N, C-alpha and C positions, 0 to 999 in steps of 0.2 A: 669564290662566290661569297660575298659578305652580306650582312644583314640589310644594309642600304639597298643593295641590288635586289634582294628578295622582296622587301617592302615596296620598292618602286615598281617592280614588275607586277606584284600582286595588286597594287592600286590601279595600275593601268588596266589590268584585266577586270577588276571589280567595276570601275566606272564604265568601261566599254560594254560589259555584259549587262549591267543594270539598264543602260540606254537601249541595248539590244533587245532585252525582254520587253521593255516598255513600248518600243516603236516597231517591232517585228523585223528587225534586221540582224544579220549575224554579228555585227559590231566591228567588222574590219574597217569600216569607213572612219571610225574613231581610233581604233587600236593601231592601225597601220601607221598613221602619222605620229601617234604618241610613242610607239616603240622606236620609230625612226629618230625622233627629235628629243624626247625627254631624258633617256639615260645619259647622254653626253652632258646635259645641263647639270647633272649631279656628279660629274667626274667619272662616270662609269663608261665602260667600253661601248662604242657605238655598234649597233647591228647593221649588217649590210642589207640592201633591199631584198636579196634572195633569202636571208635568214628571217627577216621580218615577215615576208610572205609565207614562209614555211611555218613559223610559229602561229601566225594568224589562222592558217588553214586548219591546223589541229585544234586550236582553241575554239574556233567557230563551231566545229562539230559538236562540242560539248555544251556551248552556250545556247545553241539553237534547240537541242533536244531538251535542255532544262526549261527553256521558254515554252516549248510545245506542251510539256507535261503540265505546266501551270494553266494552259489554255484548253486542256483536254475536255473540260465540261463547258456547256453553254452554247454549243452548236455553231461556234465560230470557225471550226476547221472544215473547209469545203473539200471533200475527198476527190471530186472530179478535177478541180483546179490543181490540187496537190499532185495528182498522178500525171496529168498532161504536162505541167510545167516542171515538175520534179524530175521526171525521166529525161526530158529534153535538156534541162540545165545540168544534169549529171553527165550525160554524154559530152556536152560542150565543155564542161569543167575538166574532164579527164584529158581531152584533146589539148586544152589550154595549159594545163599544169605540166604536161610532158613537154610541150613546146617552149615553155618559159625557161627551161634549162639552158637553151642556146641564146637567150636574149641578154642584152646588156642591162646594167642597173638602171641607166637612164631610160631605156626602152620600157622597162617594167613600170617606172614612175609615170611615164607619158601615158601608157595604157590606163593606169589608175586615174590619172588626171582627166582624161577624156571621158571615162565612165562617170566620174563624179560630176563633171560639167553637164553632161546630158541629163543625169538624174536631177541636178539642181534646177535646170530650166523646166523640166517636166513638173516638178513639185510646185512651181509658181503658176501653173495653168489652173484656172478656176475649176472646181469639182462640185458642181451644183446637183443636189438631189440624190447623190449616191447613197447617203446614209438613211434615205427614206424607203429603200428597197427591203422588203421582208427577207429574212435569212433563207426561207424555203423557196423563194422566187428569184434567187440570184442566177443569171444566165450570162454566158460569154462565148466568144468565138474560140472554139477549142484549138483549131489549127494555128490561128494567129498567136494564141497563147504559147503553143508549143514552139513555133518558129522564133518568137522573141526570146523565150527562155533559153533556147539553144545558143543564140547569139550572145546573150548575157553570160551563159556558162563558159564560153570560150574566153571572153575577156576576164571574167572573175577567176577562172582557173589560172590564168597567167599571173595575176597579182596575189593569189592565195586568199582572196575574199570569196564569200559564198554568193555574192551578188544581190543580197537582200536589199541593199540601198538603191539598186536600180530596178529590182522586181517590184518593190512597193509603188513607185510612181507609175510603172507600166500597168499594174493592176488597178490603181486608182484612176488614172487618166485615160488609158487606152481601153482596158477591159471593163471599166465602170463597176468595180467590185467595192462594196461597202467597206469603210475604214477598218472596223474591228475584224471582219472576215479577212481582209487583206493582211492585217498584222499577224493574226493567228496562222493563217495558211502560208504566209511568207516565211515564218519561222520553220514550218514543216518542210517547205521547199528548200529553204536554206540548209537544213539538216541533210537532205538528200544530196544537194549540190556539194556540200562540204566533204562528203564521203569521197567523191571523185577527186576533188582538189587535194585532200589529205593523202590519198593513195599515191597520187602523182608526186607530191612534195616529199613524202617519206621514201618512196622507191628511188628518187633521184638524189637523195642525201641532202635535202635543203632545210632540214628541221634541226634546231638546237633543242634537245630534249628537256634540259633542266628548266629553262625559262618557260617552255611550253607546259610543263607540269604545273608550275606556279600559276600560270594563266588559267589552266583547266580548273584548279581548285577554286580560284576567284570566280570563274564563270558559273560553276555549279551552285555557288552561294547567291550570286548577284542577279542572274537572269530570272529566276522565279520571283524575286522581290520586285524587279522591274516590271514583269508581266502583271503582277498584282496591282501595281501603281497605274499601269496603262489601262487596265479594265475600269478604273474609277475616274479617269480623266475625260474631259470633253474631247470629242473626235477632232474638232477644228484646232484645238490647242495641240493635239498630237501631230497633226499635219504641219502646223507652223514650226514646231520644234524640229521635226525631221527636215523640213525645207531649209531652215537656217543652218542646221548641222551639216547638211550635204554641201550647201553653198560655201560655208566657212572652210570645209576640208578641201573643196575644189580650188578655192583661192590660195590656200596655203601650199598645196602641191604644185600649182602652176607658178606661184611666186618663186619656189625653190628650183623648178626646172628652168625658168627663164632668167633668173637673176643670181 
């Protein structure tokens, strides 16, 4: 393991975790393709899809808790939303992560591509008036939230992502949750979800520990910095950045699957 390897993995973790804290996602939407495609560009050994999903699962656990810590004040963490979606996504992610062991590399990539495509479409649906709702008057359909979170959990457990990139558009478009509450609560739900994904990946031997530790160190530094930046940004700009990010990732994954 040389210095080039350590720096490359650290920067991937840092960039992904900064965006993670800023946009309320676990960061796998960025780090999954970066881990898959960037190391070989520098002449480093390529990770398999199974190794990437394992490293992502462990790293997201730490990135999300660091982001939540930065959002702990200000009333943006909706406890009811976190409990209903968090428990459901945790159960789903445990099922998905254990099931992923028997899947092919291409199968894991296809699941990831489908999730990213659905999320991208949802992010471009207009979200009028959601940021005018006072924080103490936020309401949502609890059982719909739980069912959707369970489905996201299964898919995200398979790819080692915590599903934040899909939970955010669901909260914004389907449940009509204000943007900053969505971002903060999504990080907390992502943390709960990543517990299930991490347990599944570690117990089935899908984690490369050295690169995972490098990514964890990067995420503990970068996620709080990203969260602080996100608090200061216009909510419309945050939505546009997330939409473009998810769309770019979906296109990249599907290009590699098909061509």
